N, C-alpha and C positions, 0 to 999 in steps of 0.2 A: 673244591679240589682236594680238600683234606678234612679229616674230622677234628673238631676243636679238642685241644689237649686239656685235661683237667687242671694242669698246673702250667702257668705261663712263665716258663723258666723256673728253675728251682735252685736255691742257694743254700742258706743255712738250714739245718734240720736238727730236731731234738725231740725226744719222746716226752710227752706231757704226763702229768699225774694220772690222766684217764687212759693211758696206754696207747693213745693215738700218736702218729708221727706228725709233728708240726713243721711246716715248710714255708720259709720266707722266699718271696718272689720279688726280686729287686725291680725288674723291668715292669711287671704288672702292678707293683705297689701294694701288694696284699700278702696276708699270711693265711694259710689254709691248714686244716687238720685232716689227715688221711687215715682212714680205718684200713689197716693192712689186710684184714680178713675179708671185708666186703668190697674194698676199693672205693667206698663212698668218700667224697671230699666235701668238707664244710669250710666256707670262707669265714674266718673269725676276726680278721682285721681287714676292713674294706679300703679300697684304693682311694676313696674320697674322704677318708678320715685324716687325722693329724699326722699319721705315719706315712711318709712319702716314698721312701726307697729302702724298705727293710732288706738287710743283707744277711744278718745272722741273729740267732735267738738262743736263749737259755732260760731254764726254770730255776727259781729260787727255792729255798727250803720250805716256804709257805705255799708253793705252787704258783706264785706269780710269774708271768712271762716278762723277760727283759729283752729288749729289741735294739739292735744298732741300726740307725737310720742314716745310711752312708753319706749321701750327697749333701743334705743340709747340716750334717754334723751334729746329730742329736742321739740321745739314748732315752728310751721310753720304758715305762713299766705298765703292764696290763694286768689288772687284778681279776679275781674270780668272777666279778660281775661284768667284766668286759670294759671297765673304765680305763682309759689310757691317760697316764700322767707323765709329765716330763721329768726325767732324772737329771739330764745335763744337756746343754747346748754349746758346750765349750770343749768339744773333742774334734780334732781334725780327722775327717774321713774315718769314722769309727767302723770297725769291721768285726774282728774276732771278739767273742764275748764268752765269759765263763762265770758261773756262780759257785762259790765255795761256802756252803752253809748260808749265812746271811750276808756274805761279802760278795761284791760285784767287781769284776775285772773286765777291762776293755782294751783292745789295742788298735793302732791306727794303720791304715793301709796307704802309706806314703813313704817316700824315701826320707829317712831321718825321723820316723815316727816313734811313738812312745807306747809303753804298756802301762796302764793306769789302774789304780783302784779308785772307784767312785763311791763316795759316801752318799747317804740318803739326802743330804742337803746340797748335793752337787759338788762338794769338795773333792779334791784330787790328791792322790799320792802317786808319785812316779816310781815305778819299780824297775823299768828298763827304758833305755833310749836308743836312738840310732837304728831302729828297726827298718829293714829294707823291704817294705810292703808286708806288714803283718796280716794275718788272716786267722782262720778258725783255730782255736786253741782249747786245751783241756787240762784239768788237773790230773797229774799222773799218780800212780800208786805210791810213789815216794814223797807225795805231798808238795811237789814242785809243779809250776805252771809251764807247760810245753807249748811252743808256738813256732810258726814257720817264718823264715825270711824268703819271700818268693823270689826276689831279684838275685839273691846270692846262692840259692839252693841249699840252705842250711836249716837245721832245726835247733832252737835254743830252749833253755829252761831257766826259770828264776823262782826263788822262794817267794810266796805271798807275803812273808814277814820281813822281807828285805834281804840285802846282800846282792852282790853283782851277778849278772846273768852269765851263763856258760854255754858253749857250743856242745850240742849232743851229737849231731851228725852233719856231715858235709857231702857234697856231690849228689844231692837229691834232686831229681828232675822237677823244677818249678813247683815246689811244695805249696799246696793251697790249703790243706787242712791237716791238722795233727790230732789223732784220735787214739784212744786206748780201748781194746776190746775187754770183755768181761774177765779174761785171764790176765789182763795187765800188759798185753803185748802192744808195743808202740806201732801204730799204723799210720802211714802218711800217704795222702792222695796227691797226685800231680795233675795239674791242669794242662790241657793241650789236645792236639788232634788224637794222639795216642794216649788213651787212658792208662795210667800206671798207678798201681798200689804197691807201696814198699812196706814190708813187715820186718821189724827189727826183733829177731827171735831170740837173742841172747845178749847178756850184759857185755859180752866180749866184742860186740860190734857186728855180729853176723846179720845179714839182711837178705830178704828174698823178695824178688820183684814178681808181681803178677800183672799181666797185661790183658784186661778184658777186651774182647773183640770189638764190641760196638758201643763202648761207653766213652766217647770222646767228650772233652770239655767237662770233666767231673769237677764238683765244687766242694762237697761236704759229705759227711757220713755220720751214721749213728748206729749203735749196737743195741738190740733189744735184750730182754731178760734171758733169752735162749742163746745169746751171742751171735745172732744172725746180723749180718752187716747190710745196711741199706744206704745207697749212695744217691746223691742228687747231681744234676747236670745243669750248669748255668746257661748253656746255649740251647740245647734241645728240650730242656725241661724233663719232667717225668721223674719217677723214682724206680730204682731197680734193686733187687736183692742180689748181692754179689757173694757167690760161694768161694770158699778158700782156694779152689783150683782155678778161679777166674770165670767160671760160668755165670752168666747174668740172666736174671728172670725179671721181666718188666712187671711192676706192681701198678704204677700209674704211667700210662703210655706217653712218650715224648710228643712234642708238637712244635708250634711256632710261638715265640714270645711276643712278636708284633702281630702281623708283619708290617713292613713299611713299603718300599718300592717293589714293583713286580715287573718282570720282563719276559717276553716270549722269545725263546732261543730258536735259531734256525732248525735245530733238531726236533722242535716241537715241545721240548721240555719247558715248563714255566718255572722261572726262578724267582725266589723271594729274598730280598735283603731283610735280614731279621735281627739286626742289632749286634748279635754275637756270631752270627753264622750266615753263610749263603746256602740256602736250602733249595733243593729241587723237588718239584711236586709231580709225582707220578703214582699211579696205582692207588689213589685215594689217601696217600700219606705224604708228609713232608720229611725228607731225609737230608741230613747235614752233608753238604758237598765240601765245605771248607769252613774252618773257624777264621773269620775275618771280622775282627772286633769293631763294633760300632759302625757297621755298614748299614746305610739307610737308603741310598739311591742306587738303582741298577737299570742299565739299558743294554740291549743286545747289540753287539757290533755287526755291521753289515757285511764285513769281510773278516775272515780268519777265525770265526767261531768264538770270539772272546766276549766277555761281559764287562762293561764299563761300570765303575762303582764310585760312590762318594762315601766318605767316612766322616763321622763327627769329630775325628781327630784333625779334620781340615784337609784331607787328601783326596785326590782324584786318581784312580788307578784303573788298570785293565787286568782282568783275571782270565787266564787260559784254562778252561776246564780239563782239557786233555793233558797238558803238561803240568797242570797244577802250579802254575807260576804267576807272579804278580809283578807288573811294571807300574811304577809310580810316575805320574805325569805332572802333578802339581801338589804342593803342600802349603800349609799356612793359611788356608782359606777359612773364613768365618762361618762355621756350620753349613757347609755345602749339603744340599738335599737332592732335589731332582736333577737328572742328567739325561741328555739326549745327544744323538750323533747327527751332524750335518752331512749333506751329500758330499762335501769335500773331505770328510773324515774328521773335521774338527769337532770338539766336544763342547756342548753348551751346558752350563751349570747354573742352577739357581743358588746363589750364595746367600742363604737366608739371613745369616747373622750380620751381613754387610748391606743388605737391602739392594742387591744388584744382581745382574745376570752377566756372566763372563764366558769367554771362549778360551778353551785350552787346546793347544796343538798336541795331539797324541804322539807326534813324531819326536817331541822333546821330552825325554825322561829327566827327572830331577837328579842332578848330580851333586848338589850342595845341600847340606842340612840347615834348617833354621830359616826364618824369614818367609815372606810370601813369594811364591813363584810368579814369574812373568805371565800375565794373562791379559787378554783384550776385553775391555769393558764394553758390553753391548747395550746395557741399560743400567741406569743408576737412579738413586733417589726413590726406590720402591719401599713400601712400608714393610712387607714381609713376604718376599717371593718364596714359593714353595716348590713348584715343579715347572718343567719346561717340556715342550713338544714341538716337533718339526712337522710342518705341513707342506702344502704344494710348493714346489720350486724353492724349497729351503726356507720358507717363512717360519718364524719362531714365535710360539705362543708361551706366555708365562702366567701362572696363577699367583695372586697376591691375597694371602689369607686375611690379613688385617683390613685391606681396602675392599675386599669382597669382589674382586674383578678378575677377568681374564683379558690380557692385553696382547696385542700384536706388536712385536719389536720392529721398529722402522729405523731408517737412518737418522731421523730427527727426534726419536723418543719412543714412547709406548702409546700406541693407539688402542683405546679401550674397545673391546669387542662386545663384552657384556659386563654389566655391573649389578649390584644388588644381591649378589650371592652371599650365602652364609658360610664363611670359612672354606673357600675353594682350595682343594689340595691337588690331587693327581690330575694330570691332563694328558690326553693322547689324541691323535688325529687319524681317522680312518675314512677313506673315500671322500675327503674334503670336509667331513663333519668333525667338529671339535667336541670331544667327550670329556666331561669334568666331574670329578668326585666332589660334591658339595657336602663336606663333612658335617657342617653345622646342622643341616637338615637330614643328614644320613641318607643321601640319595645320589644317583648319577643323573646328570642332565646332558642333553645333546644341544649343540649350538651351531647353527648355520652362520658362518662368519659374515655373510652378506645380509643376514637378517638381524642377528644379535639377540634373538628371543630364546631363552632356554626352554627345552621340552624335556619333561621327566621321562627317563628311560627305565629306572628302577628306584624304588624307595623302600623305606623301613629296613635299611640294611644295617647289620651289626657292626657299624664303624666305631672307631675309638673316639672318645671325647676330644674335640679340638683343644688346642693349647688354652689354658686359663679356665677351662670348664671342668677339668678333672684335677690332676696334680699340677702344682704351680712351682716347678723347680727351675732354677736358672740353667742355662746351657752349659756353664762351667762352674765348678766349685773352687774353693780357695786354693787348691794345689794345681789348678790348670787342667785337670782331666775332665772330660765330658761328664755331665751329670745325667739325670733321668732323661731318657729318650723322649723328645718332643714328638707327639703323634704325627704321622704322615701316612695318609691313605692314598697309596699309589694306584695307578691304572695303566694297562697296556692293551693293545688290540692285536689279536692273532691275524694271520693272513686271510682267514675266512670271515673276518669281522667280529668274531667272538671277543668280548671284553673280559678282562681279568682284573679283579679289584681286591685290594688289600683290606680285609675286614678285621681291623685291629681290636674291635670290641669283643671278639670271640676267638681270635687266633687262627683265622682261616683265610684262604684266597678263594674268592667267589668267581664263578664262571657264568657270565651273562650272555645268553643267546637270544637272537631275535625271535619274536613270537609272530605267528601268522594271525592277523587280526580279522581277516575276512572283510566283507563289505557291509 
């Protein structure tokens, strides 16, 4: 349905000694080097290595690459030979990073975070405290470290040699990265649906905002030797050159970071839940429809044209593509993943982190914050439920990745329909046949519920590694925010029986159509 993007999300960026632009990809778990002239991409840090969730990077005076590994709370050094060694595992949510000569500085992306200098032996010196979500920072021409407070819309600075921090700017839209161009102009990127770049063009406090048309969800920026500005996008990925007047030119095309759940909308558009965004797939590409953070499950509503969504923040919501509005139905769930709509309008959710399947009434919007919303438990005691699907007469099927089963939820429990599967993920029902994404064997199988024997529909698919076979990150890290996305290969069937599968191994949604076999 779309071309694989060369970068699976793009976060921290920095020019290396070889002149290439190095890009950290948090969701994909890798770092790539981009040749701006040819567009060639080389993956220099693999997702199955020790670095799990790279968010930002910087180069030291000797050319070594330093990496913040956000969710496990680690900082790494990669030398010229490609050897990766641990600098520190004692930083909470490390994000922004800067090298000043032989010195290394890191800040923390959490409320009440710190800005630290890290010694080669792992020792720490605290330069600033009470950061409200630190992020990309840089040494200014005045010898001070400049960094954002994302939650408060401020830019601060502090001397690397000590002394209290001071506020440089307020009223900045969700600042995510602080950068200086080659002329020394302070440039701040804002994250959000509307990409905003703010340039502080005089010491008297003058500022100029530039709003690029199609660069939502910006994350970081780097200036080359000719003072050209290149920006990354955490949601859609890719790299774009941004001219001073706001015109953007794609260098590495955007794409999908996952994808995870997929759903066929009544309009015919296929939607993908893609961790940071809800994307629509049309015309051979995936386009951001909305920034909806940590969205993994998606199902089309039978009435009203909405899309039901689950988020790793623990929410169940419905999104209206026309009004661009979101209604929250439940919150406080433990890593909800797959979602489906019952004939009575109720929503069935695979609550992966709690080992159960629950029903949520969409007529009840959440009115109080905190705690777990009222839900009806349909099945409990499952090992690792991943997805749900509604069959004939409202029957409900659930996949269990750890148990390797597809089960039918009954009034007395879960009746096993098929077992012996290797990491079953997405499930959908079409014409009474249950279709399952068997992620461990990278294939889709069809199961007749009355027979229970899986038949291979398509194999050798570019699916993501199941949990535990690639990156091994917890669902939550120490500050309660969701960690690295757990792979989820979703599936849905169109009205003509066409199957749509999330191919997270390459960042595409696959369209599987029936083949005429003859006799």
